[in-house]
C-alpha positions as CSV (number, residue, x, y, z in Angstrom):
1,R,-0.1,-0.1,0.0
2,E,2.8,2.3,0.8
3,A,4.5,1.8,-2.5
4,V,1.1,2.5,-4.3
5,L,0.8,5.8,-2.3
6,E,4.3,6.8,-3.2
7,D,3.8,6.0,-6.9
8,M,0.6,8.0,-7.0
9,A,2.3,10.9,-5.3
10,A,5.2,10.7,-7.9
11,S,2.6,10.9,-10.8
12,M,1.8,14.4,-9.6
13,N,5.1,15.4,-8.2
14,G,3.4,15.6,-4.9
15,F,3.6,14.0,-1.5
16,V,1.6,12.0,1.0
17,T,1.5,12.8,4.6
18,N,-0.4,11.7,7.8
19,S,-0.6,14.7,10.2
20,G,-3.6,13.7,12.0
21,S,-5.4,12.8,8.7
22,W,-4.3,11.2,5.4
23,L,-3.6,13.9,2.7
24,I,-2.2,13.6,-0.8
25,V,-0.8,16.9,-2.0
26,A,-0.3,17.6,-5.7
27,G,2.9,19.0,-6.7
28,S,1.6,22.0,-8.8
29,W,2.5,25.5,-7.8
30,T,-0.1,27.3,-5.8
31,A,0.2,31.1,-4.5
32,P,1.3,31.6,-1.0
33,V,-1.8,31.9,1.3
34,R,-0.2,34.0,4.0
35,D,3.0,36.1,4.8
36,F,4.6,35.7,8.2
37,D,7.4,37.8,9.8
38,D,9.1,37.9,13.3
39,N,6.0,39.4,14.9
40,D,4.2,36.0,14.1
41,L,6.6,33.8,15.9
42,D,5.9,32.0,19.2
43,G,9.5,30.9,19.6
44,Q,12.7,30.7,17.5
45,I,12.9,29.3,13.9
46,S,14.8,26.2,13.7
47,L,16.9,25.3,10.5
48,L,16.4,21.6,10.3
49,Q,18.1,21.2,6.8
50,T,20.3,23.8,5.1
51,D,20.0,22.4,1.6
52,T,19.7,19.2,-0.4
53,G,22.5,16.7,0.3
54,L,25.0,16.0,-2.4
55,E,23.8,12.5,-2.8
56,E,20.4,13.7,-3.6
57,L,21.2,16.6,-5.7
58,A,20.2,16.2,-9.4
59,N,20.4,18.1,-12.7
60,S,19.2,15.5,-15.1
61,A,16.5,12.9,-15.0
62,K,15.4,9.8,-16.8
63,G,12.8,7.0,-16.3
64,T,9.8,5.1,-17.6
65,Y,6.1,5.5,-18.0
66,Y,3.2,3.5,-19.3
67,P,1.6,4.8,-22.6
68,I,-2.1,4.2,-23.0
69,G,-2.6,0.6,-24.0
70,A,0.9,-0.5,-23.3
71,S,1.4,-3.4,-20.9
72,S,5.1,-2.6,-20.2
73,P,6.9,0.6,-19.4
74,V,8.6,2.7,-22.1
75,E,11.5,5.2,-21.5
76,F,10.6,8.9,-21.8
77,E,13.0,11.4,-23.4
78,A,15.5,12.2,-20.7
79,Y,15.4,15.7,-19.1
80,K,18.7,17.6,-18.7
81,N,19.2,21.2,-17.3
82,D,22.4,22.4,-19.0
83,T,22.7,25.4,-16.7
84,L,22.6,23.2,-13.6
85,V,25.0,20.6,-15.4
86,A,27.6,23.4,-16.0
87,A,27.1,24.7,-12.4
88,D,27.6,21.1,-11.0
89,G,30.5,20.3,-13.2
90,E,29.0,16.9,-14.1
91,E,25.6,15.2,-14.8
92,L,23.8,14.1,-11.8
93,W,20.9,11.7,-12.8
94,L,17.7,10.8,-11.1
95,D,16.2,7.5,-12.6
96,F,12.6,6.7,-11.6
97,A,9.4,4.9,-12.8
98,L,6.1,6.6,-13.2
99,P,3.6,3.6,-13.3
100,F,0.5,5.9,-13.1
101,T,1.6,8.3,-16.0
102,S,0.5,7.6,-19.4
103,D,1.8,10.6,-21.3
104,E,5.5,11.2,-22.4
105,S,5.2,14.9,-22.2
106,R,3.8,14.7,-18.7
107,A,6.6,12.2,-17.7
108,R,9.1,14.7,-19.0
109,N,7.5,17.6,-17.1
110,L,7.5,15.5,-13.9
111,A,11.2,14.8,-14.5
112,R,11.8,18.5,-14.8
113,G,9.8,19.2,-11.5
114,R,11.9,16.5,-9.7
115,V,15.1,18.0,-10.7
116,E,14.0,21.4,-9.5
117,R,12.9,20.0,-6.3
118,T,16.3,18.7,-5.5
119,R,17.6,22.2,-5.8
120,S,15.6,23.7,-3.0
121,G,16.1,21.6,0.0
122,Q,16.1,24.0,2.8
123,I,13.8,22.8,5.7
124,L,12.6,25.1,8.7
125,S,10.4,24.6,11.7
126,I,8.5,27.6,12.2
127,P,6.8,28.1,15.6
128,L,3.9,30.5,14.9
129,K,1.2,32.1,17.1
130,L,-2.3,30.6,17.3
131,H,-3.5,32.9,14.2
132,A,-1.7,30.4,12.0
133,W,-4.2,27.7,13.0
134,N,-5.8,27.6,9.7
135,I,-2.7,26.8,7.5
136,Q,-2.8,23.5,6.2
137,V,-0.2,21.0,4.9
138,G,0.3,21.6,1.2
139,D,-0.2,25.4,1.6
140,R,2.5,27.7,0.8
141,I,3.5,30.8,2.9
142,R,6.1,33.5,2.6
143,Q,8.4,34.0,5.5
144,T,10.4,37.1,6.5
145,S,13.0,36.7,9.3
146,T,15.7,39.1,10.2
147,E,17.7,36.4,12.0
148,Y,17.9,34.3,8.9
149,G,17.9,37.1,6.3
150,L,14.7,36.0,4.7
151,S,12.5,38.4,2.8
152,L,9.1,36.9,1.8
153,K,10.8,33.5,0.9
154,A,8.2,30.9,-0.1
155,Y,7.9,27.7,1.6
156,R,5.6,24.8,1.3
157,I,4.0,23.3,4.6
158,T,4.9,19.8,4.7
159,D,4.0,19.0,8.3
160,W,1.7,20.7,10.9
161,G,1.5,20.4,14.6
162,F,-0.1,21.8,17.7
163,S,0.1,21.3,21.4
164,L,-1.6,23.1,24.3
165,T,1.8,24.3,25.6
166,G,3.4,25.2,22.4
167,A,2.9,27.0,19.0
168,V,1.3,25.9,15.6
């Protein structure tokens, strides 16, 4: 079951989470729903991950998909970002299967999205005041922080929590 959920999420460049209830979030861009700054904090921001690890970094992607009517997977045209390859000094490949994708252009677009996602791996834990209660997993917010030098930097909410003695 877990592999099927992961494959479904991969077919839309999304993710699956269980933050109190199961949620499948599509990977499409959505506009940020709220802006937060230092006045909205109920504690200190924690930097959990500064960037994507070198072993997970990619600038190119290839893989397979299932065209309509096909019973076996077919390779889609590989995606390569020449600007990123030049910056990295070598090709760094992702290789994956898209069992729920039936269109080659969609498969290639998913490959582009996966490569781009490996380039923005910063993860923050932001303790917010209670007025952030209505923010949901999958929403995007923009954060400003003088301590971290952020100015309306967009982040996607990937986990959400609340406790009676803590922040949102």
